[in-house]
C-alpha positions in Angstrom: -191.5 223.5 -17.8 -189.3 225.6 -19.6 -185.4 225.5 -20.2 -182.6 228.3 -18.9 -180.6 226.8 -22.2 -180.9 230.1 -24.7 -182.4 229.1 -27.7 -183.4 226.0 -26.5 -186.2 224.0 -28.1 -188.3 221.7 -26.5 -188.3 217.9 -27.9 -190.2 215.1 -26.3 -189.6 215.5 -22.1 -186.7 217.5 -22.2 -185.1 220.0 -24.9 -182.4 220.3 -27.1 -179.8 223.4 -27.7 -176.7 224.1 -29.3 -173.8 226.0 -27.8 -170.2 226.8 -28.7 -167.5 226.2 -26.2 -164.1 227.2 -26.5 -162.0 224.5 -25.1 -159.2 226.5 -24.1 -161.2 228.3 -21.6 -162.5 226.8 -18.5 -165.4 224.8 -19.0 -167.0 225.6 -15.3 -167.1 229.5 -16.3 -168.9 228.6 -19.7 -171.4 226.8 -17.8 -172.5 229.5 -15.5 -176.2 230.4 -15.3 -176.7 226.5 -17.2 -178.6 224.3 -14.7 -177.4 220.9 -15.8 -174.7 219.5 -18.2 -176.1 217.8 -21.3 -177.4 214.5 -21.2 -176.1 214.0 -25.1 -173.1 216.0 -26.7 -173.2 216.1 -31.0 -169.2 217.0 -31.9 -168.7 216.8 -35.5 -165.2 217.1 -37.0 -163.9 218.4 -33.6 -160.5 216.9 -33.3 -159.0 216.6 -36.9 -156.0 219.0 -35.8 -153.3 217.5 -33.6 -153.2 220.3 -30.8 -156.8 220.4 -30.6 -157.5 216.7 -29.0 -156.2 217.6 -25.2 -158.2 220.6 -25.0 -161.5 218.8 -26.9 -161.0 216.0 -24.7 -160.9 217.8 -21.3 -164.2 219.7 -22.1 -166.1 216.3 -23.3 -165.2 214.4 -20.4 -165.6 217.1 -17.6 -169.6 217.9 -19.7 -169.6 214.0 -19.5 -168.6 213.4 -16.4 -170.4 216.4 -14.6 -173.8 214.7 -16.3 -173.0 211.2 -14.9 -173.0 213.2 -11.3 -175.9 214.5 -11.7 -177.8 211.8 -12.7 -176.0 209.7 -9.8 -177.3 211.7 -7.2 -180.7 212.2 -8.9 -181.0 208.6 -8.0 -181.5 207.6 -12.1 -181.6 203.7 -12.4 -179.0 201.5 -14.2 -180.8 202.2 -17.4 -180.3 205.8 -17.8 -177.0 205.2 -16.7 -176.2 202.8 -19.2 -177.4 205.3 -22.1 -176.4 208.7 -20.7 -174.4 210.8 -20.7 -173.2 210.3 -23.9 -170.9 211.9 -26.4 -171.2 211.2 -30.2 -167.7 212.0 -31.8 -168.0 212.1 -35.5 -164.9 212.7 -37.4 -163.4 211.5 -40.4 -159.9 209.7 -40.1 -157.5 212.0 -41.9 -154.1 211.4 -40.5 -151.6 209.0 -42.0 -149.0 207.6 -40.1 -146.3 210.3 -40.5 -148.8 213.1 -40.0 -148.1 215.6 -37.7 -151.0 218.1 -38.3 -153.8 215.5 -38.2 -154.9 213.8 -35.0 -156.0 210.0 -35.9 -159.5 209.5 -34.1 -157.3 206.9 -31.9 -155.6 209.5 -30.4 -159.0 211.2 -29.4 -160.0 208.2 -27.9 -157.3 207.4 -25.7 -157.5 211.5 -24.8 -160.5 210.8 -23.5 -160.1 207.4 -21.7 -157.8 208.6 -20.5 -159.9 211.6 -18.6 -162.4 208.7 -17.5 -164.4 208.4 -20.7 -163.6 205.0 -21.9 -166.9 203.6 -22.8 -166.4 204.1 -26.6 -168.3 201.9 -29.5 -167.8 202.5 -32.9 -171.9 202.9 -34.0 -171.0 203.8 -37.6 -168.0 203.8 -40.5 -168.8 205.0 -43.9 -166.4 204.4 -46.4 -165.4 206.6 -49.5 -167.5 205.7 -52.4 -165.3 203.5 -55.2 -164.2 205.2 -57.8 -163.8 208.8 -56.5 -160.1 209.5 -56.1 -158.6 212.1 -53.4 -155.3 213.9 -54.4 -152.5 211.6 -53.3 -151.2 214.5 -51.1 -154.4 215.3 -49.7 -154.8 213.6 -47.0 -157.7 215.6 -45.4 -160.4 213.9 -47.3 -159.5 210.3 -48.1 -160.3 208.2 -44.9 -162.5 206.6 -43.4 -165.7 208.6 -41.7 -166.1 207.1 -37.9 -169.1 207.6 -35.3 -168.0 207.1 -32.0 -170.6 206.5 -28.5 -168.3 207.9 -26.2 -169.7 207.7 -22.2 -168.0 207.8 -18.5 -166.5 205.1 -16.8 -168.9 203.7 -14.2 -168.5 205.8 -11.1 -167.5 202.9 -8.1 -170.8 202.3 -6.3 -170.7 203.9 -2.8 -171.1 201.1 -0.1 -171.4 202.0 3.6 -168.3 201.6 5.5 -168.8 198.7 8.7 -168.6 200.8 11.4 
């Protein structure tokens, strides 16, 4: 089979492609002509500014929930639904308690939870090597690098109503 995604590369039984999304533009318009939402989203260093958190969370949640609906409509079994769709969110914890510029990773996770993507698992944490010192005024690079797997909340099972 072939993929309608520009630049898609065949991998195993599927395809991989990269896309740059403008979080301030409607995602539906950006997805026109693309046959389905992605199973896996990789987002690295996307939420470091506070002002980027809401539009990023809106875009990511829309994609995750759209793919969840597609998989449910196609009759995906529980084992597939437990793994897909997923957002791997990688970000360095830059913000200090007093920061008004930098967003905490926690604030991004909370924004995703508010939008129906509350299944979140820390899958990796990398601390800066000891002996490496960051400038005291440089809150940009001294926090841990965190990687989370984020999935949409399970859709409620549709049960036939009694007549």
